[in-house]
MOPAC internal coordinates of N, CA, C and O (Angstrom, degrees):
PM7 1SCF
backbone

  N    0.0000 0     0.00 0     0.00 0    0    0    0
  C    1.4506 1     0.00 0     0.00 0    1    0    0
  C    1.5215 1   111.28 1     0.00 0    2    1    0
  O    1.2310 1   120.18 1   139.52 1    3    2    1
  N    1.3303 1   117.25 1   -40.48 1    3    2    1
  C    1.4580 1   120.57 1  -178.98 1    5    3    2
  C    1.5249 1   110.46 1   -68.27 1    6    5    3
  O    1.2310 1   120.28 1   144.14 1    7    6    5
  N    1.3367 1   117.07 1   -35.86 1    7    6    5
  C    1.4602 1   119.42 1   178.17 1    9    7    6
  C    1.5257 1   110.77 1   -63.55 1   10    9    7
  O    1.2310 1   120.02 1   136.31 1   11   10    9
  N    1.2992 1   117.57 1   -43.69 1   11   10    9
  C    1.4639 1   120.96 1   179.27 1   13   11   10
  C    1.5285 1   110.18 1   -65.89 1   14   13   11
  O    1.2310 1   120.30 1   140.66 1   15   14   13
  N    1.3195 1   117.04 1   -39.34 1   15   14   13
  C    1.4558 1   120.34 1   179.32 1   17   15   14
  C    1.5265 1   111.40 1   -65.59 1   18   17   15
  O    1.2310 1   120.24 1   138.28 1   19   18   17
  N    1.3184 1   117.15 1   -41.72 1   19   18   17
  C    1.4641 1   119.51 1   179.41 1   21   19   18
  C    1.5234 1   111.16 1   -67.13 1   22   21   19
  O    1.2310 1   119.87 1   142.82 1   23   22   21
  N    1.3304 1   117.85 1   -37.18 1   23   22   21
  C    1.4649 1   120.11 1   175.56 1   25   23   22
  C    1.5186 1   111.28 1   -66.13 1   26   25   23
  O    1.2310 1   120.25 1   139.69 1   27   26   25
  N    1.3145 1   117.12 1   -40.31 1   27   26   25
  C    1.4550 1   120.70 1   179.24 1   29   27   26
  C    1.5241 1   111.18 1   -64.58 1   30   29   27
  O    1.2310 1   120.04 1   137.07 1   31   30   29
  N    1.3175 1   117.54 1   -42.93 1   31   30   29
  C    1.4665 1   120.67 1  -179.39 1   33   31   30
  C    1.5296 1   111.00 1   -67.84 1   34   33   31
  O    1.2310 1   120.20 1   134.62 1   35   34   33
  N    1.3187 1   117.22 1   -45.38 1   35   34   33
  C    1.4704 1   119.20 1  -177.74 1   37   35   34
  C    1.5313 1   111.35 1   -67.11 1   38   37   35
  O    1.2310 1   119.84 1   136.16 1   39   38   37
  N    1.3227 1   117.91 1   -43.84 1   39   38   37
  C    1.4608 1   119.97 1   178.97 1   41   39   38
  C    1.5277 1   111.05 1   -70.25 1   42   41   39
  O    1.2310 1   120.06 1   147.88 1   43   42   41
  N    1.2956 1   117.49 1   -32.12 1   43   42   41
  C    1.4553 1   120.61 1   175.29 1   45   43   42
  C    1.5144 1   111.40 1   -64.11 1   46   45   43
  O    1.2310 1   120.36 1   140.46 1   47   46   45
  N    1.3320 1   116.91 1   -39.54 1   47   46   45
  C    1.4629 1   120.72 1   177.92 1   49   47   46
  C    1.5309 1   110.94 1   -65.89 1   50   49   47
  O    1.2310 1   120.45 1   140.34 1   51   50   49
  N    1.3151 1   116.74 1   -39.66 1   51   50   49
  C    1.4670 1   120.34 1   177.67 1   53   51   50
  C    1.5234 1   110.69 1   -64.87 1   54   53   51
  O    1.2310 1   120.46 1   136.08 1   55   54   53
  N    1.3276 1   116.73 1   -43.92 1   55   54   53
  C    1.4666 1   120.05 1   178.50 1   57   55   54
  C    1.5215 1   111.62 1   -64.54 1   58   57   55
  O    1.2310 1   120.08 1   141.68 1   59   58   57
  N    1.3220 1   117.45 1   -38.32 1   59   58   57
  C    1.4577 1   120.79 1   177.77 1   61   59   58
  C    1.5262 1   110.94 1   -64.22 1   62   61   59
  O    1.2310 1   120.20 1   137.74 1   63   62   61
  N    1.3293 1   117.22 1   -42.26 1   63   62   61
  C    1.4638 1   120.60 1   178.22 1   65   63   62
  C    1.5249 1   110.97 1   -64.20 1   66   65   63
  O    1.2310 1   120.13 1   137.10 1   67   66   65
  N    1.3337 1   117.36 1   -42.90 1   67   66   65
  C    1.4609 1   120.29 1   178.85 1   69   67   66
  C    1.5236 1   110.83 1   -64.96 1   70   69   67
  O    1.2310 1   120.41 1   140.10 1   71   70   69
  N    1.3262 1   116.82 1   -39.90 1   71   70   69
  C    1.4609 1   121.03 1   179.72 1   73   71   70
  C    1.5245 1   111.07 1   -64.68 1   74   73   71
  O    1.2310 1   120.31 1   145.33 1   75   74   73
  N    1.3330 1   117.00 1   -34.67 1   75   74   73
  C    1.4656 1   120.36 1   178.66 1   77   75   74
  C    1.5284 1   111.93 1   -76.57 1   78   77   75
  O    1.2310 1   119.60 1   151.09 1   79   78   77
  N    1.3375 1   118.36 1   -28.91 1   79   78   77
  C    1.4621 1   121.39 1  -176.67 1   81   79   78
  C    1.5250 1   113.72 1   -86.23 1   82   81   79
  O    1.2310 1   119.79 1   148.46 1   83   82   81
  N    1.3210 1   118.01 1   -31.54 1   83   82   81
  C    1.4628 1   120.28 1  -173.31 1   85   83   82
  C    1.5240 1   114.79 1   -62.10 1   86   85   83
  O    1.2310 1   117.83 1   142.11 1   87   86   85
  N    1.3243 1   121.73 1   -37.89 1   87   86   85
  C    1.4677 1   118.59 1  -178.74 1   89   87   86
  C    1.5328 1   114.75 1   -76.04 1   90   89   87
  O    1.2310 1   119.36 1   179.17 1   91   90   89
  N    1.3110 1   118.83 1    -0.83 1   91   90   89
  C    1.4698 1   120.25 1  -178.52 1   93   91   90
  C    1.5161 1   110.58 1   -68.92 1   94   93   91
  O    1.2310 1   120.67 1   -48.41 1   95   94   93
  N    1.3219 1   116.32 1   131.59 1   95   94   93
  C    1.4686 1   121.31 1  -178.06 1   97   95   94
  C    1.5207 1   111.86 1   -73.88 1   98   97   95
  O    1.2310 1   119.47 1   152.04 1   99   98   97
  N    1.3296 1   118.62 1   -27.96 1   99   98   97
  C    1.4604 1   120.07 1  -176.41 1  101   99   98
  C    1.5232 1   112.83 1   -75.75 1  102  101   99
  O    1.2310 1   119.36 1   176.36 1  103  102  101
  N    1.3195 1   118.82 1    -3.64 1  103  102  101
  C    1.4612 1   120.51 1   176.08 1  105  103  102
  C    1.5273 1   111.40 1   -77.22 1  106  105  103
  O    1.2310 1   120.07 1   161.54 1  107  106  105
  N    1.3263 1   117.48 1   -18.46 1  107  106  105
  C    1.4557 1   121.14 1  -178.54 1  109  107  106
  C    1.5182 1   113.27 1   -88.78 1  110  109  107
  O    1.2310 1   119.82 1   173.00 1  111  110  109
  N    1.3254 1   117.94 1    -7.00 1  111  110  109
  C    1.4723 1   121.38 1  -176.85 1  113  111  110
  C    1.5220 1   109.77 1  -119.24 1  114  113  111
  O    1.2310 1   121.38 1   -40.88 1  115  114  113
  N    1.3124 1   114.97 1   139.12 1  115  114  113
  C    1.4604 1   120.60 1   171.32 1  117  115  114
  C    1.5189 1   108.13 1   -88.68 1  118  117  115
  O    1.2310 1   119.81 1   -38.77 1  119  118  117
  N    1.3242 1   117.97 1   141.23 1  119  118  117
  C    1.4644 1   119.06 1   177.50 1  121  119  118
  C    1.5238 1   110.47 1   -68.35 1  122  121  119
  O    1.2310 1   120.99 1   -27.98 1  123  122  121
  N    1.3268 1   115.72 1   152.02 1  123  122  121
  C    1.4553 1   120.26 1   177.06 1  125  123  122
  C    1.5282 1   109.09 1   -67.18 1  126  125  123
  O    1.2310 1   120.21 1   -44.01 1  127  126  125
  N    1.3324 1   117.20 1   135.99 1  127  126  125
  C    1.4632 1   118.86 1   177.50 1  129  127  126
  C    1.5214 1   110.34 1   -67.34 1  130  129  127
  O    1.2310 1   120.81 1   -44.44 1  131  130  129
  N    1.2973 1   116.05 1   135.56 1  131  130  129
  C    1.4579 1   121.10 1  -178.72 1  133  131  130
  C    1.5195 1   109.23 1  -134.89 1  134  133  131
  O    1.2310 1   121.18 1   -21.59 1  135  134  133
  N    1.2999 1   115.35 1   158.41 1  135  134  133
  C    1.4505 1   120.85 1   174.88 1  137  135  134
  C    1.5128 1   112.58 1    89.64 1  138  137  135
  O    1.2310 1   121.04 1    -6.50 1  139  138  137
  N    1.3293 1   115.61 1   173.50 1  139  138  137
  C    1.4650 1   119.75 1   179.36 1  141  139  138
  C    1.5213 1   110.79 1   -66.98 1  142  141  139
  O    1.2310 1   121.07 1   -35.83 1  143  142  141
  N    1.3005 1   115.56 1   144.17 1  143  142  141
  C    1.4483 1   120.41 1  -179.50 1  145  143  142
  C    1.5097 1   113.60 1    90.91 1  146  145  143
  O    1.2310 1   119.64 1   176.91 1  147  146  145
  N    1.3214 1   118.29 1    -3.09 1  147  146  145
  C    1.4584 1   121.12 1   176.33 1  149  147  146
  C    1.5307 1   108.15 1   -67.94 1  150  149  147
  O    1.2310 1   119.27 1   -29.04 1  151  150  149
  N    1.3234 1   119.01 1   150.96 1  151  150  149
  C    1.4726 1   120.46 1  -174.35 1  153  151  150
  C    1.5203 1   114.45 1   -56.85 1  154  153  151
  O    1.2310 1   118.78 1   146.82 1  155  154  153
  N    1.3234 1   119.94 1   -33.18 1  155  154  153
  C    1.4679 1   121.12 1  -177.21 1  157  155  154
  C    1.5215 1   112.88 1  -103.49 1  158  157  155
  O    1.2310 1   119.60 1  -171.63 1  159  158  157
  N    1.3168 1   118.37 1     8.37 1  159  158  157
  C    1.4604 1   119.63 1  -178.43 1  161  159  158
  C    1.5236 1   109.70 1   -80.02 1  162  161  159
  O    1.2310 1   120.01 1   -28.92 1  163  162  161
  N    1.3316 1   117.59 1   151.08 1  163  162  161
  C    1.4739 1   120.19 1  -179.69 1  165  163  162
  C    1.5233 1   112.82 1   -63.11 1  166  165  163
  O    1.2310 1   119.96 1   152.57 1  167  166  165
  N    1.3366 1   117.68 1   -27.43 1  167  166  165
  C    1.4628 1   120.18 1  -179.29 1  169  167  166
  C    1.5179 1   112.23 1   -68.49 1  170  169  167
  O    1.2310 1   120.36 1   154.25 1  171  170  169
  N    1.3386 1   116.91 1   -25.75 1  171  170  169
  C    1.4688 1   118.96 1  -176.48 1  173  171  170
  C    1.5181 1   112.81 1   -87.16 1  174  173  171
  O    1.2310 1   119.84 1   167.64 1  175  174  173
  N    1.3212 1   117.91 1   -12.36 1  175  174  173
  C    1.4517 1   121.12 1   179.68 1  177  175  174
  C    1.5182 1   110.50 1   -84.24 1  178  177  175
  O    1.2310 1   120.84 1   -41.08 1  179  178  177
  N    1.2924 1   116.00 1   138.92 1  179  178  177
  C    1.4764 1   120.74 1   177.76 1  181  179  178
  C    1.5222 1   108.28 1   -87.96 1  182  181  179
  O    1.2310 1   120.71 1   -55.71 1  183  182  181
  N    1.3247 1   116.25 1   124.29 1  183  182  181
  C    1.4662 1   120.59 1   177.52 1  185  183  182
  C    1.5253 1   108.11 1   -88.29 1  186  185  183
  O    1.2310 1   120.86 1   -74.83 1  187  186  185
  N    1.3276 1   115.95 1   105.17 1  187  186  185
  C    1.4608 1   119.41 1  -178.21 1  189  187  186
  C    1.4987 1   111.99 1  -109.42 1  190  189  187
  O    1.2310 1   120.10 1   180.00 1  191  190  189

């Protein structure tokens, strides 16, 4: 009984976290790359 209860509680917590995270709009967008070494930054381009 305790094994089933612990599985129910742990999986319930995971489902609750997923349910709270899925409606977030910022999960569909990647942040803009910033700083040195970003793909479009002048520091990452080779001057030949």
